[in-house]
C-alpha positions as CSV (number, residue, x, y, z in Angstrom):
1,X,-8.9,-17.3,-9.4
2,X,-8.1,-16.1,-13.2
3,X,-6.2,-12.2,-13.0
4,X,-9.3,-10.6,-14.5
5,X,-11.3,-12.0,-11.6
6,X,-8.6,-10.8,-9.0
7,X,-9.1,-7.7,-10.3
8,X,-12.5,-7.1,-10.4
9,X,-12.7,-8.9,-6.7
10,X,-10.5,-6.5,-5.4
11,X,-12.0,-3.6,-3.2
12,X,-10.5,-1.6,-0.3
13,X,-11.2,-2.9,2.7
14,X,-11.9,-1.3,5.7
15,X,-13.5,-3.8,8.3
16,X,-11.4,-7.1,9.4
17,X,-11.2,-10.3,11.2
18,X,-9.3,-10.2,14.2
19,X,-6.8,-13.0,13.0
20,X,-3.3,-12.7,12.2
21,X,-2.1,-13.2,9.0
22,X,0.7,-16.3,8.3
23,X,4.0,-14.5,7.5
24,X,4.0,-17.2,4.4
25,X,1.3,-15.4,3.1
26,X,2.7,-12.0,4.3
27,X,6.0,-12.7,2.5
28,X,4.6,-14.2,-1.1
29,X,2.8,-10.7,-1.2
30,X,6.5,-9.0,-0.5
31,X,7.5,-11.2,-3.1
32,X,5.1,-10.4,-5.8
33,X,6.4,-6.3,-5.0
34,X,9.8,-7.5,-5.0
35,X,9.4,-9.0,-9.1
36,X,7.3,-5.6,-10.0
37,X,9.8,-3.5,-12.3
38,X,11.6,-0.3,-11.8
39,X,12.7,2.1,-13.9
40,X,16.7,1.7,-14.4
41,X,15.6,-1.7,-12.5
42,X,16.6,0.8,-9.8
43,X,13.9,-1.2,-7.0
44,X,13.6,1.9,-4.7
45,X,11.1,0.2,-2.5
46,X,11.2,-1.0,1.0
47,X,9.0,-1.9,3.3
48,X,7.9,-2.3,6.9
49,X,5.8,-4.9,7.9
50,X,3.5,-3.7,11.2
51,X,2.2,-6.1,13.4
52,X,2.3,-5.8,16.8
53,X,-1.4,-3.7,17.8
54,X,1.1,-1.4,20.3
55,X,3.1,-0.2,17.0
56,X,-0.4,-0.2,14.7
57,X,-1.1,2.2,16.9
58,X,1.2,4.1,17.1
59,X,1.4,5.0,13.4
60,X,-1.9,5.3,12.9
61,X,-2.1,8.1,16.3
62,X,1.2,9.3,15.5
63,X,1.2,9.8,11.7
64,X,-2.7,10.7,11.1
65,X,-3.0,14.3,9.1
66,X,-5.1,16.3,11.8
67,X,-5.7,19.1,10.3
68,X,-7.4,17.9,7.6
69,X,-9.6,15.2,10.0
70,X,-8.5,12.0,9.3
71,X,-7.6,9.6,11.7
72,X,-8.1,6.3,9.6
73,X,-9.0,5.1,13.5
74,X,-10.8,2.3,10.8
75,X,-7.2,0.9,10.4
76,X,-7.0,-0.4,13.9
77,X,-8.7,-3.6,13.2
78,X,-6.1,-4.4,10.4
79,X,-3.6,-7.0,11.7
80,X,-1.2,-5.7,9.8
81,X,-0.1,-2.3,8.2
82,X,2.4,-2.9,5.1
83,X,4.4,0.9,5.3
84,X,6.0,1.2,1.9
85,X,8.9,3.5,1.5
86,X,10.9,4.9,-1.0
87,X,14.9,5.0,-1.1
88,X,16.2,6.9,-3.8
89,X,19.2,6.4,-5.8
90,X,21.2,9.9,-7.1
91,X,20.8,9.0,-10.6
92,X,17.6,7.3,-11.3
93,X,15.7,9.5,-8.5
94,X,17.2,13.0,-8.4
95,X,18.9,14.0,-11.8
96,X,16.0,12.0,-13.9
97,X,13.4,13.5,-12.0
98,X,14.8,16.9,-12.3
99,X,15.8,16.4,-15.9
100,X,12.2,14.8,-16.7
101,X,10.1,16.4,-13.7
102,X,9.3,12.3,-13.4
103,X,9.3,11.0,-9.7
104,X,10.1,7.3,-10.9
105,X,10.3,5.7,-7.8
106,X,6.8,7.0,-6.8
107,X,5.8,5.4,-10.0
108,X,7.6,2.4,-9.5
109,X,6.1,2.4,-5.5
110,X,2.9,2.8,-7.0
111,X,3.4,-0.8,-9.4
112,X,5.1,-2.7,-6.5
113,X,1.9,-1.8,-4.2
114,X,-0.4,-3.3,-6.9
115,X,1.5,-6.1,-7.6
116,X,1.2,-6.7,-3.6
117,X,-2.7,-6.4,-3.1
118,X,-4.0,-8.4,-6.1
119,X,-1.9,-11.2,-4.3
120,X,-3.0,-10.3,-1.4
121,X,-6.5,-10.6,-3.2
122,X,-5.7,-13.9,-4.7
123,X,-4.8,-15.3,-1.2
124,X,-8.0,-14.1,0.1
125,X,-6.6,-11.2,2.0
126,X,-8.2,-7.5,2.1
127,X,-6.5,-4.8,1.8
128,X,-6.9,-0.6,1.9
129,X,-4.2,1.8,0.2
130,X,-3.9,5.0,3.0
131,X,-2.6,7.7,1.6
132,X,-3.3,10.6,3.9
133,X,-0.6,10.7,6.7
134,X,2.9,12.0,8.3
135,X,5.2,10.8,7.0
136,X,8.0,12.5,9.2
137,X,6.4,11.3,12.1
138,X,5.7,7.8,11.1
139,X,9.5,8.0,9.9
140,X,10.1,8.7,13.6
141,X,7.7,6.1,15.5
142,X,9.0,3.4,13.6
143,X,12.9,4.7,14.1
144,X,13.3,4.3,10.0
145,X,17.1,5.0,9.2
146,X,17.9,8.4,6.7
147,X,17.2,7.8,3.1
148,X,14.4,5.4,4.0
149,X,10.8,7.8,3.5
150,X,7.4,6.5,3.8
151,X,5.5,7.2,0.4
152,X,2.0,4.4,1.2
153,X,0.7,2.9,3.8
154,X,-1.5,-0.9,3.1
155,X,-3.8,-2.3,5.3
156,X,-3.8,-6.0,5.4
157,X,-6.2,-8.8,6.9
158,X,-8.8,-11.2,6.4
159,X,-11.8,-9.2,5.6
160,X,-14.6,-9.1,8.3
161,X,-17.9,-11.2,7.2
162,X,-19.9,-8.4,7.6
163,X,-17.9,-6.9,4.3
164,X,-17.6,-9.8,2.1
165,X,-21.1,-10.1,1.0
166,X,-21.6,-6.5,-0.6
167,X,-20.0,-5.2,-3.2
168,X,-18.7,-1.9,-1.9
169,X,-17.0,-0.9,-5.0
170,X,-16.9,2.4,-5.9
171,X,-18.2,3.4,-9.4
172,X,-15.7,3.0,-12.4
173,X,-16.0,5.6,-15.7
174,X,-17.1,3.6,-18.9
175,X,-14.0,3.0,-21.4
176,X,-15.4,6.0,-23.4
177,X,-14.9,8.0,-20.1
178,X,-10.7,6.9,-19.9
179,X,-9.5,6.3,-22.9
180,X,-8.4,8.4,-26.3
181,X,-8.1,6.5,-29.8
182,X,-6.3,8.0,-32.5
């Protein structure tokens, strides 16, 4: 597949086959993230690969935002949940953030995660970003060390056959709607 084909084919997958994802494929996906650019080459990302059913269920059960009625129950079908975490550095992520008002670590993690989902698509795997979750509870459930903060969850697995032939991609704005030429 060309990069354009991968980008066009990528969609949020919420139904997965009960088939494990091969370690080699997960490593290729992590390698794509590792090679992502970052502010001052700080590489603030760390990834927790959650594969066991018990751990996945705990992450989703304790990490839900009940006050907003967001359960993400569909995500329990995914054989892998990747928890993208930040590890901030003093100069780049604290001083620069105060000076510029930009959370560079979040931009960096977004770039790394996008490279991961595109690589997953290339490898025939489906993904879905989850942004609504209780980071403090997930940190506790996974017993993450101090300084490591969950920023994003990505489900990963083989898309269910029932979903493969449906184009569930949400409509996109036109180029005219998203671009200004000066």
